[in-house]
C-alpha positions as CSV (number, residue, x, y, z in Angstrom):
1,T,-9.8,-22.1,-14.8
2,K,-9.6,-23.5,-11.4
3,A,-7.8,-20.4,-10.1
4,R,-10.5,-18.1,-11.6
5,K,-13.2,-20.1,-9.9
6,A,-11.3,-20.0,-6.6
7,A,-10.8,-16.2,-7.0
8,E,-14.4,-15.6,-7.8
9,Q,-15.6,-17.6,-4.8
10,G,-13.1,-15.9,-2.5
11,L,-14.0,-12.5,-3.8
12,A,-17.8,-13.2,-3.5
13,E,-17.4,-14.3,0.1
14,A,-15.4,-11.2,1.0
15,D,-17.8,-8.9,-0.8
16,R,-20.8,-10.5,1.0
17,A,-19.0,-9.9,4.4
18,W,-18.2,-6.3,3.4
19,D,-21.7,-5.6,2.3
20,A,-23.1,-7.1,5.5
21,G,-20.9,-4.7,7.5
22,D,-18.2,-7.1,8.5
23,K,-15.4,-5.0,7.1
24,A,-12.7,-6.6,9.3
25,G,-13.7,-10.1,8.1
26,A,-13.8,-8.9,4.5
27,A,-10.4,-7.2,4.8
28,S,-8.9,-10.5,6.1
29,Q,-10.4,-12.4,3.1
30,Y,-9.3,-9.7,0.6
31,R,-5.7,-9.9,2.0
32,N,-5.8,-13.7,1.6
33,L,-6.7,-13.3,-2.0
34,L,-3.8,-10.9,-2.6
35,Q,-1.4,-13.3,-0.9
36,D,-2.4,-16.2,-3.1
37,R,-0.5,-15.5,-6.4
38,G,-2.7,-17.8,-8.5
39,R,-6.0,-16.3,-7.3
40,K,-4.7,-12.8,-7.4
41,A,-3.6,-13.2,-11.0
42,A,-7.1,-14.6,-11.9
43,L,-8.9,-11.5,-10.7
44,K,-10.2,-9.1,-13.3
45,P,-8.9,-5.4,-13.3
46,D,-12.2,-4.0,-11.9
47,E,-12.2,-6.7,-9.2
48,K,-8.6,-5.8,-8.2
49,A,-9.6,-2.1,-8.2
50,R,-12.5,-2.8,-5.8
51,L,-10.4,-5.1,-3.6
52,F,-7.5,-2.7,-3.2
53,G,-9.8,0.2,-2.7
54,R,-11.7,-1.5,0.1
55,L,-8.5,-2.5,1.8
56,I,-7.0,1.0,1.5
57,D,-10.2,2.5,2.9
58,F,-10.3,0.0,5.7
59,D,-6.7,0.6,6.7
60,A,-7.0,4.4,6.3
61,E,-10.1,4.4,8.4
62,R,-8.3,2.6,11.2
63,G,-5.2,4.9,11.0
64,E,-3.0,2.1,9.6
65,V,-1.4,4.5,7.1
66,E,1.7,2.5,6.4
67,S,-0.4,-0.6,5.5
68,A,-2.6,1.6,3.2
69,K,0.5,3.1,1.6
70,A,2.0,-0.4,1.0
71,L,-1.3,-1.4,-0.7
72,L,-1.2,1.7,-2.9
73,E,2.4,0.7,-4.0
74,E,1.3,-2.9,-4.7
75,A,-1.7,-1.6,-6.7
76,A,0.4,0.8,-8.7
77,S,3.0,-1.9,-9.5
78,G,0.2,-3.9,-10.9
79,N,-1.2,-1.0,-12.9
80,V,-4.4,-1.0,-10.7
81,T,-6.2,2.3,-9.8
82,P,-7.9,1.5,-6.5
83,Q,-11.6,2.4,-6.1
84,V,-11.1,4.4,-2.9
85,G,-14.0,6.0,-1.1
86,H,-13.1,6.9,2.4
87,P,-11.8,10.5,2.9
88,E,-8.5,9.4,4.5
89,G,-8.0,6.8,1.7
90,L,-8.7,9.5,-0.9
91,K,-6.0,11.7,0.7
92,L,-3.5,8.9,0.6
93,L,-4.4,8.1,-3.0
94,A,-4.0,11.7,-4.1
95,A,-0.7,12.0,-2.3
96,H,0.6,8.8,-3.9
97,Q,-0.4,10.0,-7.4
98,R,1.5,13.2,-6.9
99,Q,4.8,11.4,-6.2
């Protein structure tokens, strides 16, 4: 579908930026994907898990705890388990899962 192609393209661009070390640029692109209902719905579960995980890691690393918690809530409401890797992100995920 058109939405799936747009989602794939947006995700690929964001992933390239992330892998190149431009985490801020990637985070902005990931957030744009989440705000576009059609593209967000077209993402596969593993893609959503990576996207949410990277955003949570990015926010946690920068001390933006409330933003990270909001992303955890959004992921949970969509039955997505974020692929979190940063120590602060992992702490937030563990605390969220205990609630």
